[in-house]
C-alpha positions in Angstrom: -51.3 -9.6 -1.2 -49.5 -10.4 -4.5 -47.1 -7.4 -4.0 -46.3 -8.6 -0.4 -45.7 -12.1 -1.6 -43.5 -10.9 -4.4 -41.5 -8.7 -2.0 -41.1 -11.7 0.4 -39.9 -14.0 -2.5 -37.4 -11.4 -3.6 -36.1 -11.0 -0.1 -35.7 -14.8 0.3 -33.9 -15.0 -3.1 -31.5 -12.1 -2.1 -30.7 -13.8 1.2 -30.1 -17.2 -0.5 -27.7 -15.5 -3.0 -25.8 -13.8 -0.1 -25.6 -17.1 1.7 -24.2 -18.7 -1.5 -21.6 -16.0 -1.9 -20.6 -16.3 1.8 -20.1 -20.1 1.4 -17.9 -19.5 -1.7 -15.8 -16.8 -0.1 -12.2 -17.9 0.8 -11.6 -18.4 4.5 -9.1 -15.8 5.7 -5.8 -17.3 6.9 -5.1 -16.0 10.4 -1.5 -15.4 11.3 -0.3 -17.7 14.1 0.5 -16.3 17.5 4.2 -16.7 17.8 5.1 -14.9 21.0 8.4 -13.4 22.0 10.8 -12.6 20.3 8.9 -13.0 17.0 6.1 -10.5 17.6 5.5 -7.5 19.9 3.2 -4.5 19.7 6.2 -2.3 20.2 8.1 -3.6 17.2 8.5 -1.2 14.2 8.1 -3.1 10.9 10.5 -2.4 8.0 9.2 -3.6 4.7 11.8 -4.5 2.0 12.1 -1.6 -0.5 9.6 0.3 1.6 9.8 3.4 3.9 12.7 3.7 6.3 12.0 4.1 10.0 11.4 7.8 10.9 14.5 9.6 11.9 17.0 7.1 10.4 18.8 10.1 8.8 20.0 11.1 12.2 22.3 8.1 12.4 24.4 9.5 9.5 26.6 12.6 9.7 25.9 15.0 6.9 22.7 16.6 5.5 19.7 17.4 7.6 16.2 17.2 6.0 14.1 20.3 5.7 12.4 22.6 3.2 14.4 25.6 4.1 17.3 26.7 6.3 15.1 27.3 9.3 13.5 23.9 9.1 16.8 22.2 8.7 18.1 24.0 11.8 15.2 22.8 13.8 15.6 19.3 12.7 19.3 19.4 13.4 18.5 20.2 17.1 16.6 16.9 17.2 19.4 14.8 15.7 20.8 13.3 19.0 17.3 12.5 20.3 16.1 10.9 17.1 19.3 8.8 16.8 18.8 7.6 20.4 15.1 6.7 19.6 16.0 4.8 16.4 18.7 2.8 18.1 16.5 1.9 21.1 13.7 0.6 19.0 13.3 -3.1 17.9 12.5 -3.8 14.3 10.6 -6.6 12.5 11.4 -7.5 8.9 9.3 -10.1 7.1 10.7 -12.0 4.1 9.1 -14.4 1.8 10.0 -17.0 -0.8 11.2 -17.8 -3.4 13.6 -14.9 -3.8 14.1 -13.6 -0.2 13.8 -17.0 1.4 15.2 -19.5 -1.1 15.0 -23.3 -1.3 18.1 -24.3 -3.2 18.3 -27.4 -5.4 18.2 -30.7 -3.4 21.6 -32.0 -2.5 21.2 -35.7 -3.0 24.6 -36.8 -1.6 23.9 -34.8 1.6 20.2 -35.7 1.6 19.2 -32.2 2.4 17.9 -28.9 0.9 20.1 -25.8 1.4 17.9 -22.9 2.6 19.1 -19.3 2.3 17.7 -16.1 3.8 18.8 -12.6 2.7 21.2 -10.8 4.9 20.1 -7.3 3.9 17.2 -5.2 2.6 16.9 -1.7 1.4 14.5 1.0 2.6 14.1 4.6 1.4 14.0 8.0 3.2 14.0 11.6 1.9 17.7 11.3 1.0 17.4 8.0 -0.9 18.2 4.3 -0.2 19.5 2.9 3.0 20.8 -0.7 3.3 20.1 -2.5 6.5 22.3 -5.6 7.0 22.3 -8.2 9.7 25.1 -10.3 8.2 28.6 -9.4 7.1 28.2 -6.8 4.3 30.6 -5.3 1.7 30.2 -2.6 -0.9 30.9 -3.6 -4.5 29.5 -3.9 -7.9 26.4 -6.2 -8.4 27.2 -9.6 -9.7 26.1 -10.6 -13.2 24.0 -7.4 -13.5 22.5 -6.5 -16.8 23.2 -2.9 -15.9 26.9 -3.6 -16.2 26.7 -4.4 -19.9 28.1 -1.6 -22.1 28.0 0.7 -19.0 30.8 3.3 -18.6 30.4 3.1 -14.8 28.4 0.8 -12.5 26.5 1.7 -9.4 27.9 -0.1 -6.3 25.6 -1.9 -3.9 25.9 -3.4 -0.5 26.3 -7.2 -0.8 25.6 -9.1 2.4 26.2 -12.8 3.0 23.0 -14.9 3.2 22.0 -16.9 6.3 22.0 -20.6 5.5 20.6 -23.8 6.9 20.4 -27.4 5.8 17.0 -29.1 5.8 17.3 -32.9 5.8 15.0 -35.2 3.8 14.5 -38.9 4.0 15.1 -39.3 0.3 14.4 -38.1 -3.2 10.7 -38.8 -3.0 10.2 -36.7 0.1 12.3 -33.9 -1.4 10.1 -33.7 -4.5 7.0 -33.6 -2.4 8.4 -31.0 -0.1 9.6 -28.8 -2.9 6.3 -28.9 -4.8 4.4 -27.9 -1.7 6.7 -25.4 0.0 9.0 -23.7 -2.5 6.7 -20.7 -2.7 5.5 -20.8 0.9 8.8 -20.3 2.8 9.0 -17.2 5.0 11.3 -15.6 7.6 10.9 -13.2 10.4 14.0 -11.1 11.2 14.1 -9.2 14.5 16.9 -6.6 14.8 18.3 -3.6 16.6 20.0 -0.9 14.5 23.6 0.0 15.3 26.7 1.4 13.6 26.6 2.9 10.1 28.8 3.1 7.0 28.7 5.3 4.0 30.4 4.1 0.9 31.6 6.7 -1.6 33.2 5.9 -5.0 34.0 8.9 -7.0 34.2 8.2 -10.8 34.6 10.3 -13.9 31.7 10.4 -16.2 31.9 11.4 -19.9 29.9 14.3 -21.1 26.8 13.4 -23.1 24.2 15.4 -24.9 23.0 17.1 -28.1 25.4 19.7 -29.4 22.9 21.2 -31.8 20.5 21.8 -29.0 23.2 23.0 -26.6 22.2 20.4 -24.1 24.8 18.3 -22.1 24.9 16.2 -18.9 27.8 14.6 -17.0 31.3 15.4 -17.8 32.4 15.5 -14.2 33.1 13.4 -11.2 30.2 11.7 -9.6 29.7 9.5 -6.5 28.7 5.9 -7.7 29.3 4.3 -4.3 26.9 2.0 -2.5 25.7 4.8 -0.2 24.4 4.5 3.3 24.2 1.3 5.3 23.2 0.4 8.9 24.7 -2.6 10.6 21.9 -4.4 12.5 22.2 -6.6 15.5 20.3 -9.8 15.0 17.8 -10.4 17.9 16.4 -13.5 16.2 15.4 -15.2 12.9 12.6 -17.7 12.4 12.2 -19.6 9.1 8.9 -21.3 8.5 6.4 -22.5 5.9 2.6 -23.0 5.6 1.8 -19.3 6.3 4.4 -19.3 9.2 2.6 -22.1 11.0 5.3 -24.8 10.5 8.7 -23.7 11.9 11.8 -25.1 10.1 14.6 -23.2 11.8 15.1 -20.5 14.5 18.0 -18.6 15.9 17.7 -16.4 18.9 19.8 -15.3 21.9 
């Protein structure tokens, strides 16, 4: 009887502990149901600095992926079909603050916050980086980059204009409250279709470097330091929100 009572007490204590942990566990935040055009099961998500959509290489003339000549030949046969599939798909890009969706300093004379959303992201496939831009983009050197200091040559990148809005406030007091609560909660959903491509090349001479005593050297020739591949995207819609996407601030759609 004592053993049974001990086992019963232990079971009760274990259940009480589990109930306590359950009460302390954070409540998961469910994403709101946004409807068209902000979400669709058919959309392909592209994450910033993540993997490119399968087959994006087919949009660019040039190399074909493959481990050997035979595999490359087989992939080349699929180029037209893959390019068609990539262009017909719709893509979803999620951005978040404070760097991708930025609340700029409050403009007191205008009584509003400037809000900016990136106009481009990068993704990566087997050949390297691909920029995807839904605003006007131009290849050039990065502004105020630490990489430019004491560098013989600088890698170009695709610079795209940000999308911008003006968020009115009733006064300085409201602006301080809004900034404290929302600066790190801003988010954006970008829905796009992929279209025309560009490939920026900038051939630059690079000095030879190495260890003469060891007979090792690199460089000394002409290399491509251009911004590389870029896909122009057609903007289907953009939605800027806060509070885990629940509170919409702006939207732009057809």
